[in-house]
C-alpha positions as CSV (number, residue, x, y, z in Angstrom):
1,X,35.0,-22.7,129.9
2,X,38.9,-22.7,130.8
3,X,39.7,-26.6,128.7
4,X,41.7,-26.8,132.2
5,X,38.7,-26.2,134.4
6,X,37.6,-30.0,134.3
7,X,40.8,-31.7,134.8
8,X,40.8,-30.8,138.3
9,X,37.2,-31.3,139.1
10,X,37.6,-35.0,137.4
11,X,40.7,-35.7,139.9
12,X,38.6,-34.2,142.8
13,X,35.8,-36.4,141.8
14,X,37.8,-39.3,141.5
15,X,39.5,-38.6,144.8
16,X,35.8,-38.3,146.3
17,X,35.1,-41.4,145.3
18,X,37.6,-43.2,146.8
19,X,37.2,-41.6,149.8
20,X,33.5,-42.3,149.9
21,X,34.6,-46.4,148.9
22,X,36.7,-46.2,151.9
23,X,34.0,-44.1,154.7
24,X,31.0,-46.3,154.1
25,X,33.9,-49.1,154.8
26,X,35.1,-47.4,157.5
27,X,31.7,-46.4,158.8
28,X,30.1,-50.0,158.6
29,X,32.8,-51.5,160.2
30,X,32.8,-48.6,163.2
31,X,29.8,-48.7,163.7
32,X,27.8,-52.4,164.8
33,X,24.5,-52.2,163.3
34,X,21.3,-52.1,165.4
35,X,19.8,-55.5,167.8
36,X,17.9,-57.3,165.3
37,X,14.3,-56.8,165.7
38,X,12.5,-59.6,167.5
39,X,10.6,-62.4,165.2
40,X,8.5,-65.0,165.8
41,X,10.5,-68.3,166.6
42,X,11.2,-71.3,165.9
43,X,9.7,-74.6,167.1
44,X,13.5,-76.6,166.7
45,X,14.4,-80.0,166.7
46,X,16.1,-80.3,170.3
47,X,19.2,-82.3,170.9
48,X,17.4,-85.7,171.9
49,X,15.0,-85.6,168.6
50,X,11.7,-84.8,170.1
51,X,10.2,-81.8,169.0
52,X,9.0,-79.4,172.3
53,X,7.0,-76.3,171.3
54,X,7.7,-73.1,172.6
55,X,10.9,-74.9,173.0
56,X,14.3,-72.1,172.7
57,X,14.7,-70.7,168.9
58,X,18.3,-70.4,169.3
59,X,20.3,-69.7,166.1
60,X,18.3,-72.8,164.1
61,X,16.7,-71.9,161.8
62,X,12.8,-70.9,161.4
63,X,10.5,-73.8,160.6
64,X,7.5,-72.6,162.5
65,X,6.1,-69.9,164.7
66,X,6.3,-70.1,168.1
67,X,7.9,-68.1,171.2
68,X,10.9,-66.0,170.9
69,X,13.6,-67.0,173.2
70,X,17.3,-65.3,173.6
71,X,19.9,-67.1,171.8
72,X,22.9,-68.2,173.2
73,X,26.1,-65.8,173.5
74,X,28.5,-69.0,173.9
75,X,29.0,-71.7,171.4
76,X,29.5,-75.6,173.4
77,X,32.5,-77.2,172.2
78,X,32.8,-80.9,172.7
79,X,36.4,-82.7,171.3
80,X,37.9,-81.1,168.8
81,X,38.5,-83.7,165.8
82,X,41.8,-82.0,163.7
83,X,42.2,-82.8,160.2
84,X,45.2,-81.8,157.6
85,X,45.7,-81.9,153.6
86,X,47.4,-80.6,151.6
87,X,45.3,-77.1,151.1
88,X,43.8,-77.0,154.8
89,X,44.4,-77.3,158.4
90,X,41.0,-78.0,159.9
91,X,38.8,-78.7,163.3
92,X,35.9,-80.1,163.1
93,X,33.5,-80.4,166.4
94,X,31.9,-83.4,167.8
95,X,29.1,-80.6,169.0
96,X,27.3,-79.9,166.0
97,X,29.9,-81.2,163.5
98,X,30.4,-77.7,163.3
99,X,33.6,-76.7,160.7
100,X,34.8,-74.8,163.6
101,X,38.8,-73.9,161.9
102,X,40.0,-74.2,158.9
103,X,43.5,-72.6,157.7
104,X,44.5,-72.1,154.0
105,X,48.1,-73.9,154.2
106,X,48.7,-72.6,150.4
107,X,48.1,-69.2,151.9
108,X,50.7,-67.6,154.4
109,X,48.9,-65.5,157.5
110,X,51.8,-62.5,156.0
111,X,55.1,-63.0,154.3
112,X,56.2,-62.9,158.3
113,X,54.6,-65.6,159.3
114,X,55.2,-67.4,156.5
115,X,54.1,-71.4,158.6
116,X,51.6,-70.1,159.7
117,X,48.5,-70.5,157.6
118,X,45.6,-67.7,156.8
119,X,42.2,-69.1,159.1
120,X,39.2,-68.8,157.0
121,X,37.7,-69.9,159.7
122,X,38.1,-69.3,163.6
123,X,35.2,-69.1,166.8
124,X,37.9,-66.7,168.2
125,X,35.8,-63.5,170.1
126,X,37.9,-61.4,167.6
127,X,37.9,-63.3,164.4
128,X,34.0,-65.3,164.7
129,X,33.9,-67.5,161.3
130,X,32.5,-71.0,161.4
131,X,30.6,-73.6,159.2
132,X,27.4,-75.0,160.3
133,X,24.4,-78.4,159.3
134,X,21.8,-80.5,160.8
135,X,18.6,-82.0,160.5
136,X,15.5,-81.1,161.0
137,X,12.1,-83.1,161.6
138,X,8.9,-82.5,163.5
139,X,7.8,-86.2,164.3
140,X,11.0,-87.9,164.7
141,X,14.3,-87.6,165.8
142,X,17.0,-85.4,163.7
143,X,20.3,-83.9,165.3
144,X,20.9,-80.1,164.9
145,X,23.9,-78.2,165.3
146,X,23.6,-78.8,169.2
147,X,23.8,-82.7,169.3
148,X,26.8,-84.3,170.0
149,X,28.8,-86.8,167.6
150,X,31.1,-89.1,167.8
151,X,33.9,-90.0,165.7
152,X,36.3,-93.0,165.3
153,X,39.7,-91.5,165.4
154,X,41.0,-87.7,166.7
155,X,43.1,-86.9,163.7
156,X,42.9,-87.4,159.9
157,X,45.7,-86.7,157.5
158,X,45.8,-86.7,153.7
159,X,48.3,-89.5,152.9
160,X,50.7,-90.3,150.1
161,X,49.2,-91.2,147.0
162,X,45.9,-90.5,148.1
163,X,43.2,-88.1,146.2
164,X,40.7,-87.6,148.9
165,X,40.2,-88.5,152.5
166,X,36.9,-88.7,154.2
167,X,36.2,-87.8,157.8
168,X,32.7,-89.5,159.8
169,X,30.8,-88.5,162.6
170,X,28.4,-90.8,164.1
171,X,24.9,-89.4,165.8
172,X,22.5,-91.8,166.9
173,X,18.8,-92.1,168.6
174,X,15.8,-94.0,168.8
175,X,16.7,-96.4,165.9
176,X,17.9,-93.3,163.7
177,X,21.4,-92.7,162.9
178,X,23.0,-89.9,161.7
179,X,26.5,-90.3,159.6
180,X,27.9,-86.8,159.2
181,X,31.1,-87.0,156.4
182,X,33.1,-84.4,155.3
183,X,34.9,-85.4,152.3
184,X,38.2,-83.4,151.4
185,X,40.1,-83.7,147.7
186,X,43.5,-83.3,147.0
187,X,44.3,-80.1,145.3
188,X,40.5,-78.9,146.1
189,X,39.4,-75.8,148.0
190,X,35.7,-77.7,147.5
191,X,34.3,-79.8,150.7
192,X,31.2,-82.2,150.2
193,X,29.4,-82.6,152.9
194,X,26.9,-85.1,153.4
195,X,24.1,-86.0,156.4
196,X,23.5,-90.0,155.8
197,X,19.9,-91.1,157.3
198,X,19.7,-94.7,158.4
199,X,16.2,-95.6,159.4
200,X,16.1,-98.7,161.5
201,X,13.4,-97.9,163.5
202,X,9.9,-99.3,163.0
203,X,8.3,-95.9,161.7
204,X,8.8,-93.3,158.5
205,X,11.9,-90.6,159.3
206,X,10.3,-87.0,157.6
207,X,13.1,-84.1,158.2
208,X,14.5,-81.5,155.9
209,X,18.9,-80.4,156.6
210,X,19.9,-76.7,157.0
211,X,23.4,-75.2,156.2
212,X,24.3,-72.3,157.6
213,X,27.6,-69.5,158.0
214,X,27.9,-68.0,161.4
215,X,29.9,-64.9,161.7
216,X,31.2,-61.7,163.2
217,X,31.4,-58.6,161.6
218,X,35.5,-57.7,161.4
219,X,36.9,-55.4,164.0
220,X,37.5,-51.7,162.7
221,X,41.0,-50.9,161.2
222,X,41.4,-48.0,162.7
223,X,41.0,-45.4,160.6
224,X,39.6,-44.5,156.9
225,X,43.5,-44.7,155.5
226,X,44.6,-47.4,157.5
227,X,44.7,-49.3,154.3
228,X,41.7,-50.0,151.1
229,X,38.0,-51.4,152.1
230,X,36.7,-54.0,150.0
231,X,32.9,-55.6,151.0
232,X,32.9,-58.4,154.1
233,X,28.8,-59.7,155.2
234,X,26.9,-62.5,152.7
235,X,26.0,-62.8,149.5
236,X,23.4,-65.1,147.4
237,X,22.6,-66.0,144.3
238,X,19.5,-67.7,142.3
239,X,19.1,-68.2,138.8
240,X,16.9,-65.2,138.9
241,X,19.6,-62.9,140.8
242,X,22.6,-63.8,140.2
243,X,24.4,-61.9,142.4
244,X,22.9,-60.4,145.3
245,X,24.9,-58.8,148.8
246,X,23.3,-59.4,151.8
247,X,25.4,-56.7,154.5
248,X,25.2,-57.2,158.3
249,X,23.4,-53.8,157.9
250,X,20.4,-55.4,155.9
251,X,20.6,-58.7,158.0
252,X,19.9,-56.6,161.5
253,X,17.0,-55.1,160.1
254,X,15.0,-58.0,158.5
255,X,15.4,-61.7,158.4
256,X,16.0,-63.2,154.7
257,X,13.7,-65.8,153.6
258,X,13.3,-66.4,150.0
259,X,13.1,-69.5,148.4
260,X,14.7,-70.8,144.8
261,X,15.9,-73.9,142.7
262,X,20.2,-74.1,142.9
263,X,21.9,-70.9,144.0
264,X,24.3,-70.5,146.5
265,X,25.3,-68.5,149.6
266,X,28.2,-67.3,150.5
267,X,30.5,-65.1,153.3
268,X,32.4,-63.0,151.5
269,X,35.7,-60.7,152.8
270,X,38.9,-59.4,151.2
271,X,40.5,-62.4,149.2
272,X,38.6,-65.6,150.3
273,X,35.6,-66.5,151.1
274,X,32.9,-69.2,152.3
275,X,30.1,-70.6,150.6
276,X,27.6,-73.2,150.7
277,X,26.9,-74.7,147.1
278,X,23.6,-77.5,146.9
279,X,22.7,-79.6,144.0
280,X,21.3,-77.4,141.1
281,X,18.2,-79.4,141.4
282,X,17.7,-79.0,145.1
283,X,15.4,-76.1,146.5
284,X,16.2,-74.1,149.0
285,X,14.7,-71.4,151.4
286,X,17.7,-68.8,151.8
287,X,17.5,-67.0,155.2
288,X,19.2,-64.8,157.5
289,X,19.0,-63.7,161.2
290,X,20.9,-62.0,163.5
291,X,22.2,-63.9,167.1
292,X,22.8,-61.5,169.6
293,X,22.8,-58.7,168.0
294,X,26.5,-59.4,167.0
295,X,26.6,-62.6,165.0
296,X,25.3,-62.8,161.6
297,X,23.6,-66.6,160.3
298,X,23.3,-66.9,156.2
299,X,22.0,-69.9,155.4
300,X,19.7,-72.5,153.6
301,X,17.0,-74.7,154.6
302,X,16.1,-78.0,152.2
303,X,13.0,-79.5,151.3
304,X,11.4,-82.4,153.3
305,X,12.1,-86.3,152.7
306,X,10.7,-90.0,153.9
307,X,12.7,-92.3,154.8
308,X,11.0,-95.6,155.0
309,X,11.6,-98.4,157.9
310,X,14.7,-99.8,156.9
311,X,16.0,-97.2,154.3
312,X,18.5,-95.1,154.0
313,X,18.6,-91.4,152.9
314,X,21.1,-88.7,152.1
315,X,21.4,-85.0,152.1
316,X,24.2,-83.5,150.4
317,X,26.3,-80.3,149.7
318,X,29.1,-78.8,148.8
319,X,31.2,-76.1,150.8
320,X,33.5,-73.8,148.6
321,X,36.2,-72.2,151.6
322,X,39.1,-70.6,150.0
323,X,40.4,-67.9,147.8
324,X,38.2,-65.7,145.1
325,X,40.0,-67.8,142.7
326,X,37.5,-67.3,139.6
327,X,38.7,-69.9,137.1
328,X,38.4,-71.9,140.1
329,X,35.1,-70.8,141.2
330,X,33.2,-70.5,137.6
331,X,33.8,-74.5,138.0
332,X,32.4,-75.0,141.4
333,X,29.1,-72.9,140.7
334,X,27.1,-70.9,137.8
335,X,28.1,-67.1,139.2
336,X,30.6,-68.1,142.4
337,X,33.1,-66.6,140.5
338,X,31.3,-62.6,141.0
339,X,32.4,-62.3,144.5
340,X,35.3,-60.8,143.0
341,X,33.5,-57.5,142.8
342,X,34.2,-55.2,140.7
343,X,30.8,-53.3,141.0
344,X,29.5,-51.5,138.2
345,X,32.3,-51.1,135.9
346,X,32.7,-55.1,135.5
347,X,32.2,-55.0,131.9
348,X,36.2,-53.3,131.8
349,X,37.5,-55.2,134.9
350,X,37.4,-58.5,133.8
351,X,38.6,-58.8,130.5
352,X,42.0,-56.2,132.1
353,X,42.1,-59.4,134.9
354,X,42.1,-61.8,131.5
355,X,44.6,-59.9,130.5
356,X,47.1,-59.1,133.1
357,X,46.3,-63.3,133.5
358,X,48.3,-63.6,130.2
359,X,51.4,-61.4,130.2
360,X,51.8,-62.7,134.0
361,X,51.6,-66.3,132.5
362,X,54.3,-65.4,129.8
363,X,56.7,-62.6,132.4
364,X,56.3,-64.6,136.1
365,X,56.3,-61.7,138.2
366,X,52.8,-60.1,138.3
367,X,54.6,-56.5,139.0
368,X,56.1,-56.6,135.6
369,X,52.4,-57.7,134.7
370,X,51.2,-54.8,135.9
371,X,53.5,-52.4,133.7
372,X,53.1,-54.4,130.7
373,X,49.0,-53.8,130.7
374,X,50.0,-50.4,131.2
375,X,51.7,-50.0,128.5
376,X,49.2,-52.2,126.5
377,X,46.3,-49.4,128.1
378,X,48.5,-46.0,127.4
379,X,49.1,-47.7,123.9
380,X,45.1,-48.0,123.0
381,X,44.6,-44.7,124.6
382,X,47.8,-42.7,122.3
383,X,45.4,-41.0,120.0
384,X,42.9,-39.8,122.6
385,X,46.1,-38.8,124.6
386,X,47.6,-37.3,121.9
387,X,44.3,-35.0,121.0
388,X,44.6,-34.0,124.6
389,X,48.0,-32.8,124.7
390,X,48.1,-31.7,121.4
391,X,45.1,-29.4,122.4
392,X,46.5,-28.6,125.6
393,X,49.8,-27.3,123.8
394,X,47.5,-24.7,121.5
395,X,46.6,-24.0,125.0
396,X,50.0,-22.8,126.3
397,X,50.3,-21.1,122.7
398,X,47.9,-18.6,123.7
399,X,48.9,-18.0,127.5
400,X,50.6,-14.0,126.6
401,X,47.1,-14.0,124.3
402,X,45.3,-14.9,127.9
403,X,47.1,-12.8,130.0
404,X,46.6,-9.9,127.8
405,X,42.7,-10.1,127.8
406,X,43.0,-10.5,131.8
407,X,44.5,-6.7,132.1
408,X,42.0,-5.9,129.9
409,X,38.7,-6.7,131.4
410,X,40.2,-7.7,135.0
411,X,37.6,-9.4,137.3
412,X,34.5,-8.3,134.5
413,X,34.5,-12.4,134.3
414,X,31.7,-12.5,131.9
415,X,33.4,-10.1,129.2
416,X,37.1,-12.0,130.1
417,X,34.9,-15.4,129.2
418,X,33.3,-14.1,126.5
419,X,36.6,-12.8,124.7
420,X,38.5,-16.4,125.5
421,X,35.8,-17.8,123.9
422,X,36.0,-15.7,120.6
423,X,39.6,-16.2,120.6
424,X,39.5,-20.2,120.6
425,X,36.8,-19.5,117.6
426,X,39.5,-17.6,116.0
427,X,42.0,-20.2,116.9
428,X,39.8,-23.1,115.8
429,X,40.4,-24.4,119.2
430,X,38.0,-26.9,121.2
431,X,38.1,-25.6,124.6
432,X,36.9,-29.3,126.3
433,X,39.5,-31.0,123.7
434,X,42.3,-31.4,126.5
435,X,39.5,-33.2,129.1
436,X,36.9,-34.7,127.1
437,X,39.9,-37.6,126.0
438,X,40.8,-37.9,130.1
439,X,37.0,-38.0,130.8
440,X,36.9,-41.1,128.8
441,X,40.0,-42.8,129.8
442,X,38.5,-42.3,134.1
443,X,36.4,-45.7,134.2
444,X,38.9,-48.0,132.6
445,X,41.5,-46.3,135.8
446,X,38.6,-46.7,138.1
447,X,37.9,-50.1,136.7
448,X,41.8,-51.1,136.8
449,X,41.8,-49.9,140.1
450,X,39.2,-51.8,141.7
451,X,41.1,-55.2,139.9
452,X,44.1,-54.6,141.2
453,X,42.1,-54.4,145.0
454,X,39.9,-57.5,144.1
455,X,42.5,-59.8,143.2
456,X,44.0,-62.3,145.1
457,X,47.0,-63.5,143.1
458,X,48.4,-60.3,144.1
459,X,48.2,-61.0,147.3
460,X,52.6,-61.4,149.3
461,X,53.3,-61.5,145.5
462,X,56.6,-60.0,145.0
463,X,57.6,-57.2,142.6
464,X,61.5,-56.2,142.9
465,X,63.5,-54.8,145.4
466,X,61.7,-53.1,148.6
467,X,58.7,-54.3,146.8
468,X,58.2,-58.0,148.5
469,X,54.1,-57.4,148.0
470,X,52.1,-55.9,145.8
471,X,49.1,-56.1,147.9
472,X,49.9,-53.6,150.5
473,X,51.1,-50.4,150.9
474,X,54.7,-49.6,150.1
475,X,56.8,-49.7,153.5
476,X,58.9,-47.0,152.7
477,X,56.3,-45.0,150.6
478,X,58.8,-44.9,147.6
479,X,56.2,-45.5,145.1
480,X,53.7,-42.8,146.2
481,X,56.8,-40.1,146.5
482,X,58.1,-40.7,143.3
483,X,54.2,-40.7,142.0
484,X,52.9,-37.6,143.7
485,X,56.4,-35.6,141.9
486,X,55.1,-37.0,138.2
487,X,52.3,-35.7,139.1
488,X,53.7,-32.4,139.7
489,X,55.8,-32.5,137.0
490,X,52.9,-32.9,135.1
491,X,51.5,-29.9,135.9
492,X,54.5,-27.8,135.0
493,X,53.8,-29.2,130.9
494,X,50.1,-28.1,131.0
495,X,49.0,-24.3,130.9
496,X,47.8,-22.8,134.2
497,X,44.7,-22.5,134.3
498,X,43.1,-18.6,134.7
499,X,41.3,-18.7,137.7
500,X,43.2,-18.6,140.5
501,X,41.7,-20.7,142.3
502,X,41.8,-23.0,140.3
503,X,45.5,-23.0,139.8
504,X,46.4,-23.6,143.7
505,X,43.8,-26.8,143.5
506,X,46.3,-27.4,141.0
507,X,48.9,-26.6,143.3
508,X,47.5,-29.0,145.7
509,X,46.4,-32.2,143.7
510,X,49.9,-33.7,143.9
511,X,50.1,-33.6,147.5
512,X,46.6,-34.9,148.8
513,X,47.6,-37.7,145.9
514,X,50.5,-38.7,147.8
515,X,48.9,-38.2,151.4
516,X,46.3,-40.9,149.9
517,X,48.3,-43.2,147.6
518,X,51.1,-44.1,150.8
519,X,48.1,-46.2,152.1
520,X,47.4,-48.1,149.0
521,X,48.4,-51.2,147.5
522,X,51.9,-51.3,146.2
523,X,50.4,-52.5,142.6
524,X,47.9,-49.8,142.2
525,X,50.7,-47.3,143.5
526,X,52.2,-48.6,140.3
527,X,50.1,-48.7,137.6
528,X,49.6,-44.9,139.0
529,X,52.8,-43.9,138.6
530,X,53.9,-46.2,134.9
531,X,50.9,-44.7,133.7
532,X,51.8,-40.9,134.8
533,X,55.3,-41.7,133.3
534,X,54.2,-42.5,130.0
535,X,51.6,-39.6,130.0
536,X,54.9,-37.1,130.5
537,X,56.9,-39.1,127.9
538,X,54.3,-38.5,125.6
539,X,53.2,-34.6,126.4
540,X,56.6,-33.7,126.4
541,X,57.4,-35.0,123.0
542,X,54.1,-33.3,121.6
543,X,54.0,-30.1,123.5
544,X,58.0,-29.7,122.2
545,X,57.2,-30.4,118.8
546,X,54.6,-27.5,119.0
547,X,56.8,-25.5,120.1
548,X,54.8,-24.8,123.3
549,X,57.8,-26.0,126.0
550,X,59.3,-22.8,127.0
551,X,55.9,-21.3,128.9
552,X,56.3,-23.7,131.6
553,X,59.8,-22.0,132.9
């Protein structure tokens, strides 16, 4: 087998891998999931607190089987309570006490809109994503997320010198008073959510809490090459399963019903997430459902709590809503940092990211950190690359003899391959010597690809000159073109394939890679370009030393 035959196959396999990932995401966004199969609905708590058997299930978690009924297609809205901290600009609705809007002040929407915070949560039609919570009871008043709360203020601001801000909403009926409070901390993306029940009635109160994330599937970006796609959907974690995706398509086919102690539930997207984190000793039932075929719900239903007359009780949960910062998330909940999803290459990507951050702490620029990391990776694989390039140089020196064999045997490929194997054996050349080192490095390349793609730290991170954001494509396509030229130079240094079909494939690869990389984040293209330049330098020196360079002309 020609020792260069594997290289185009590996390159083609890598292209197909990237295209496949983008195709899956594109298809998921282009084609909405089928309408969910109607399951038995729930007996739910109405706004008044009384249980009505056969009442509309709407989008409250399943509590007991009863007749099915459709869910409303729009949300009710009451008075909005505005909350401003050093990291958030939020709005809470008095209907249900829902968290309806959450803007991240330290993460602008874009470089062109530096004053516009990125809106992680919003209840608009195009980007619907909210956090809801409520209480349920089988025989006592309890406010679900349709109940109307009241608030003493319509605006809250974190004042200078204060480290926390508490926003309280109140609901009362039949001697039961519920105070729902959101506590925001300075410099933190963790929000404490508490529901405090005061029982001033003559009967004991028995009920439970639920918390849920509700969102729509993101709109299509317009095509496979409009950008690099990452997973958007549900994720849960339990002590038994550290990280499990719950895609929107899976929610449409079957409702989730899983009971576990601790863990968390989240809706994630590129760079950001919202995660419900109960106490590690709390037992919850994880559930999911679909509303009107377009709104997806992922939530947690807690265990019942009994509150005697004249007593109080409290339900608590933490909400992490913000960027996927691994060092922060790992302090919030076990395995929450896994939402930075590197897939099967996590074992390689995590150390690479640790090293990238370490370099950035020294140089202070993510672009230069990528360049230095690339140099270090090339250093680790220096000996492997040297073996590969030496094998290629030997193959170049054999080019005249191989051409002679082609003239002798013509179209008799069987005798041609047999003669080539004998020539390799005589010259003590391993035909796979130039390919195996490349194959070993492919997992590292893919791991680095996902590491750079998933790192929110690179979002809106400038490099130099015209590269103002390493997380988006090069606006002038300079880096992809340079990268394509480096691939052409590499081909000139490699021995030409004996098979004309392979030779044509090799000629097309630089063009295919260049077109594909036009839409890739600049940070990824920077890595690939620098890696190619280092490879060219190393290969040129080795090829020249072995006297094979003259064959390239």
